[in-house]
C-alpha positions in Angstrom: 143.2 94.7 85.3 141.2 95.7 88.1 143.6 96.2 92.0 141.6 93.6 93.6 142.1 90.1 91.5 143.9 87.9 93.8 147.0 87.0 93.7 147.0 83.4 92.4 144.3 84.3 89.9 146.4 87.2 88.2 149.1 84.5 88.1 146.8 81.9 85.9 145.4 84.9 83.8 148.9 85.3 82.7 149.6 81.6 82.2 149.1 80.3 78.5 146.4 78.7 79.1 143.3 79.4 81.1 140.7 77.4 82.8 137.7 80.2 82.9 134.3 80.9 83.8 131.6 82.7 84.1 128.8 82.6 87.2 126.2 84.5 87.8 124.5 84.9 91.5 121.4 85.9 92.0 119.7 87.0 95.3 115.9 87.4 95.0 113.8 90.0 96.9 112.3 86.9 98.6 115.3 85.6 100.1 115.7 83.0 97.7 119.8 82.8 96.4 120.5 80.6 92.6 123.6 80.5 91.1 124.2 79.9 87.4 127.4 79.2 85.4 128.7 78.5 81.5 130.4 75.8 82.7 129.9 72.2 81.8 129.9 71.0 85.3 128.3 72.8 88.8 130.2 74.7 90.6 130.2 75.5 94.3 131.4 78.2 96.5 130.7 80.8 99.2 130.2 84.3 97.9 130.5 86.6 100.9 133.0 84.1 101.9 132.0 82.3 105.5 128.1 82.1 104.0 126.4 79.1 103.0 127.9 77.7 99.5 126.2 78.1 96.3 125.6 75.9 93.7 126.4 77.2 90.2 124.2 75.5 88.1 126.0 74.2 84.5 125.4 75.0 80.9 121.8 76.7 82.2 121.4 78.8 79.2 122.7 82.2 80.7 124.1 84.7 78.1 125.5 88.6 78.4 125.5 91.0 75.9 129.2 93.2 76.5 129.3 95.2 79.7 129.3 99.1 78.9 131.8 100.5 81.8 131.9 103.9 81.7 134.3 106.6 83.8 132.9 108.8 86.2 129.0 108.1 87.2 127.6 107.0 84.3 125.5 104.1 84.6 126.9 100.6 83.7 124.2 98.2 82.0 123.8 95.1 80.3 121.1 92.8 79.0 121.2 88.9 80.4 119.2 86.2 78.1 118.5 83.4 79.2 116.5 80.2 78.7 114.0 78.3 80.8 116.1 75.3 81.1 116.6 75.1 84.5 113.9 73.8 86.9 114.7 76.8 89.2 114.0 79.4 86.8 110.3 79.4 86.2 107.5 81.1 84.6 105.9 81.3 87.0 108.2 82.8 89.1 109.4 85.9 86.2 105.6 86.5 85.6 105.0 87.1 89.3 107.7 89.7 89.7 110.5 87.5 91.5 113.0 88.3 89.9 112.6 92.3 89.6 115.1 94.2 91.6 117.1 91.0 92.5 121.0 92.0 93.3 123.3 90.1 91.0 127.1 89.3 91.2 129.1 88.4 88.3 131.7 86.4 88.9 135.4 85.3 86.7 135.8 82.0 88.2 139.1 79.2 87.6 136.4 76.7 87.3 139.1 73.7 88.3 140.3 75.8 91.5 137.5 78.1 92.6 139.1 80.0 95.1 140.8 82.3 92.6 138.0 83.8 91.5 136.9 87.7 90.9 133.6 89.9 90.9 133.7 91.0 87.6 130.5 93.2 88.4 127.8 93.8 91.2 124.0 95.7 90.0 120.0 94.5 90.0 117.9 93.4 87.8 115.7 95.6 85.4 112.8 95.4 83.4 112.0 91.7 83.0 110.5 90.7 79.6 109.9 86.7 78.6 108.5 84.7 75.3 107.5 81.3 75.4 111.7 80.0 75.8 113.1 82.6 76.2 113.2 85.4 78.8 115.4 88.7 78.5 116.5 90.8 81.9 118.3 94.5 81.8 121.3 94.0 84.0 121.9 97.7 85.9 125.1 99.0 87.5 125.4 99.8 91.2 125.2 103.8 89.9 121.6 103.3 88.3 120.4 104.0 92.1 122.2 108.0 91.6 119.4 108.1 88.9 116.5 107.6 91.8 114.8 109.8 93.6 115.9 109.5 97.2 114.3 111.0 100.5 111.3 113.3 100.8 109.2 115.7 98.6 107.4 118.9 99.4 104.0 117.4 98.2 100.7 117.9 99.2 99.6 114.4 98.9 101.3 112.2 102.0 104.0 110.0 101.2 104.0 107.1 104.1 102.3 104.1 102.9 99.1 102.9 104.5 99.9 100.7 108.0 103.9 101.3 108.0 105.7 102.8 110.7 105.6 106.6 109.5 101.5 106.3 108.9 101.2 104.7 112.2 97.7 103.6 111.4 96.7 100.1 112.8 95.0 98.7 109.7 94.8 94.7 111.5 90.6 93.7 112.1 88.0 93.7 109.8 87.5 98.2 109.7 90.3 98.1 107.1 91.0 94.6 106.0 89.1 92.2 104.5 88.8 88.5 103.7 86.8 87.6 100.0 86.0 84.5 97.7 86.4 85.0 94.0 83.0 83.9 92.9 83.2 85.0 89.0 85.7 86.4 86.9 86.4 87.5 83.9 90.1 86.0 84.0 93.3 87.9 85.5 92.2 91.8 86.1 88.4 91.6 87.7 85.8 89.6 89.7 82.5 89.6 91.8 83.3 88.0 95.0 81.8 87.4 98.7 82.4 87.8 102.0 82.8 91.8 101.2 79.2 93.3 101.4 79.5 95.1 104.2 81.8 97.3 102.7 80.9 100.5 101.1 81.6 101.8 97.6 85.4 102.5 97.0 86.4 101.6 100.2 89.1 99.3 98.5 90.0 101.9 95.9 93.5 102.1 95.7 94.1 99.7 98.3 96.2 96.2 97.4 94.5 92.7 97.0 96.6 89.6 98.0 95.4 86.1 97.0 96.1 83.4 99.7 95.0 80.2 97.4 94.9 79.4 93.3 97.5 79.9 90.9 98.1 83.9 92.0 98.5 82.9 96.0 100.5 85.3 97.4 100.7 87.5 94.4 99.4 91.3 95.1 98.1 93.8 92.5 96.6 97.7 93.3 92.9 97.8 93.1 91.5 99.9 90.5 88.2 100.1 91.8 85.8 98.6 94.0 82.1 98.6 93.8 78.8 97.1 95.5 75.9 97.4 94.1 72.7 95.2 95.1 75.0 93.1 97.3 77.2 92.0 94.4 80.8 93.2 95.2 82.8 93.9 92.1 86.7 94.7 92.1 88.3 95.8 89.0 92.5 95.6 89.4 95.0 98.4 87.5 97.3 95.2 86.3 96.2 91.9 85.5 97.5 89.3 87.4 99.8 86.6 85.5 97.6 83.6 86.2 93.8 83.3 85.6 91.7 83.8 88.5 89.2 80.8 89.3 85.9 80.8 91.1 86.5 79.8 95.1 90.3 81.6 95.0 90.5 83.8 98.2 92.7 87.1 99.0 92.8 89.6 101.5 92.1 93.2 100.8 93.0 96.7 102.3 91.5 99.6 102.5 92.7 102.2 99.8 94.5 105.9 100.8 94.4 108.5 98.3 97.1 110.5 100.5 94.8 113.0 101.0 94.9 114.9 103.6 90.7 115.1 103.9 90.8 111.4 103.8 93.4 111.0 106.4 90.9 112.5 108.5 87.7 111.4 107.4 88.1 107.6 106.9 91.1 106.6 108.7 91.2 109.2 111.8 94.7 109.7 111.1 95.5 113.3 110.7 98.3 113.9 112.8 100.3 111.5 111.5 99.8 113.7 108.1 103.1 112.8 106.3 102.2 115.3 103.4 102.4 119.2 103.1 98.9 120.2 102.0 99.9 124.1 102.7 102.1 123.9 99.8 100.4 126.4 97.0 100.6 124.5 93.7 102.1 125.4 90.3 99.4 127.3 89.6 99.8 129.8 92.4 103.1 130.9 90.2 99.9 132.6 87.1 98.2 134.3 89.5 97.5 137.8 89.3 95.5 140.1 91.3 91.6 139.8 90.1 89.1 141.7 92.3 87.0 139.1 94.2 89.3 136.4 93.5 88.9 133.9 96.8 92.0 132.3 96.0 93.6 135.9 97.1 91.9 137.4 99.8 95.4 137.4 101.9 94.8 133.9 103.3 96.3 130.0 102.9 96.1 127.9 99.8 95.2 124.6 101.5 94.8 121.9 98.6 94.7 119.2 100.6 91.0 120.6 102.0 90.3 120.2 105.8 
């Protein structure tokens, strides 16, 4: 038994008859907090204590596999299954990725006295898959974060995000951002747009497109390629949008950055803030051997970033 089980709940667990249920608290990255329970009526309590109460919807179709917990730093994982029978769980939100990496808490609760409860598991939602009426999500334990790369890596490409505090480039205004309107589309991953004819081919390649109207409103995707030919602007996405793009849908688009020093210097005039290490030799340098006349062995540096 866990050491942090409240005394009142421990007493209840030691009785012959218990009134227990499971409650799930989900905090999405957009700030939405939701609650679900396998009990037959709604429950409400504050977690953390002192915060606004969360209503845990009854019989919402949540089902969990066995939680695999191990000693040491191994990752605890389980799968969560659910039916789209709650008005608060929509196919649109799942498709838009609003549940990805959401914080999850699993509570064991005495439904006859919700003050008697204990958190049995904390983690984040991993991969979320859906069918026509069923969705499946992977619940990852907190120790999963220990498998993620943290901190900076020595790389000749910049590791800052365009426009963030480390990049420090101001990208507002018409030079690096644009506003467009869809004129025709293939449905979800490419379009012809108006309003961007003043930008050269490739200016937005690698950038971000965010819809400001239509079914995909507020949803963003990375631009694979942007072209301008005979005043016709075409935009192709790396990943399709979840919903059909329609003519007259509007969007904001941000210029692309390939993270190279040459691009930082020529396109953004921001080389003092470049966050890569363009003078670090590549892996192929380890295989070099002396060859007469080899320009890479002239006693100078191996500047991969180009100036």
